[in-house]
N, C-alpha and C positions, 0 to 999 in steps of 0.2 A: 391784425394778427402779425406776429413777428417770426421771422425765420432766422435761426442762428446758423451762420455759415462759416466755414473754414476755408480761407482762400488757398490757392495752390502755393502761393509764396509762403504762407504761414506753415503749410504742411511740409514744404521743403525745408523750412527752417527747423521745424521740430525733428524731422528725420535726420537732417544734417548735424544738429546739435548732439546727437547720440553716436555719430559715426566716429571712428578713430581718426586722430590727426597725426600726420607723420611729418618728419623732417628728413632731409637727405644729408648724411654725414659722409666725410671722406677720410680715408686713411692714406697717408703719403709714405711711400717707400723710396728713399733717395737712391740715385744711381750709385753704382759700385766703383766707378772710375773717377780719377781726379779731374779729368776733363768734364765729366758730367756734373760733378759737384761745383766746379767753377762756373759751369753753365747756369746752374740754379741761382747764382748771385744775380745774373742778368734778369732772371724771372722775377726775383724779389724786387729788383729795381723797377721793372716794368709795372709790377703790382702797386708799388708805392706811388709811382707817377700817375697811374690810372686813378688811384684813390684821390689824389690831390686834384686832378682835372675834374673828376666827378663831383667833388665837393664844390669846386668853383662854379660848375654848371648849375648845381642845385641852388647855390646862393644867388646866382643871376636870375634863375627862374623864380625864386622866391621874391626877389625885388620886383620883377614884372608882375607877379601875382598881387603884390601889395598895391602897386600903382593901378592895376585893373580894379581891385576892390575899392580903392578910393573913388574911382569914377562911378562904380555901381552903387555905392553906399547911399547917396541921396535918394535915388529912386526906390531902393529897398526900404529906407526909413519912411518914405512917403506911403508906401503900400502896406506897411506893418499894421497901422491902426485898423484898416479895413479887414485885414486878415484876422486880426485878433477879435474884432467884432463878429465876424462870421463864425469863428470857432466858439465864442461864447454863446452865440445864438444856437448853434448846433448842439452844444452841451445842454443848454436849457431845454431844447426840444427833446433831447434824449431823457432828461430827468422827468419831463412830463409823460413821455412814453413809458418810462419805467414805473411811474406812479400808476398809470392806467393799467399796465400789466399786472401790478400787484393787486389792484382792485379786481380785475377780471379773474386772476388766479384764485383769489379768495372766494369770489362768487361761484366759480366752477367747482371749488372744493365743497361749498355748501350745497350746490345742486347735486353733486355726486353723493354726499352723505345722506341727503334727504331721500334720494332715489333708493339707495341701499337700505335705508331704514324701512321704507314702505315695502320694498321687495322682500326683505326678510320677514316682515310681518305677514306677508302673503303666503309664507310657508316655503319659500325657496331657500336654498343653501347659499352661503356667502360666495362661493366660487361661481355659481350660476348667476347670481345677481351682478357680480363684477363683470362677468363675461357679457351679459346682456347689455349692461350699461356701455360697455366699450363699443357697441355697434349703434348706439344712439346718435342722432344727428345733432352734434353740438360742437363747440369750438374748443381747440386746445391752443394754448398760448406758449410760445417759446420766448424765453427771456433774451432781449437784445443786449448788445454790448457796445461800448463807446471806445473806439480805438484811435480816434484822430489825435495826433500829438499837438500840444499847445504851441502855437507859433512862438518863435524865439526872436526877441528884439535884435535886429541886425547890429553888429559892431564891426569896426575895421579889423580887429584881430580875428573875430569869428569868420568873416567873409574871406580874409586872407588865407586862413587855415583851410577852408573849403577848396579854394582855388589851387593852393599848393598841393593838396591831396589828390586832386583830379588831373593836374597838368605837370607836376614836377616829380622827379624820381631820383632816388639815391642808388638805384640798381643799374650800374653801367656795365655789368658783365665782367667786372675786374677779376672775380674769382674764377670764372670759367676760362678766361684768357690765361690766368696763372696756371690752372691745371693743364691746359693744352701745352703751355710752355714747359711745364714740369715733365710731362711725358716725352716731349721732344728732346729733352736733355738726357733721356734714358731712365727717368724715374717711373714709378708705377703709382697710379692713383686708383684706389678701390672705393667704389661708392656703395653705401648701404642705407637702407630705409629704417628709421627708428621711430617708433610710436612715442608720442609725447603727451597725448591726451585721449581720454575715452578708450584706453587700451583694454583689450580682452586678454586676461591672463590665463584663461583656460586653454 
């Protein structure tokens, strides 16, 4: 007997996929004095320098990630065949379970139709027969699902990308530093939240 379940993570994903997605935008109002406008040039210079430094840091981190991936790759390649075999075995078991489910489902339908036929012949109405059958002691079968992703053969590029994604960042806070500098020069920065996906227009 199979039970179809929905994990908490899946439920969260389904709910989250329907929620609005926002981004924060900024309006910049420059200072009104010559001194303030001159000050902004320094902010722009700092922003450019921060961007260059952030790019260098990301490149260095990416190189480290590649070297780490090169060390990990032999072990991952060795483990891949066994992972694939386990996945293929699980998929075959699922297919057998699915075939069994189909047979049991068909048998259950035949049992129900036979019961309803004899019940109606006995003079009872359709609704009464269906209701009485619902309380009979028999099995119901829920169709199972196979959600295990197929293992992916490890590659240097793929493993490097994974490590870069988890350990490297291109967000060095340059924009927030620039906004702080902008306001210190006498400018005004106004933030606003803008919906970019799953927006409710009502």
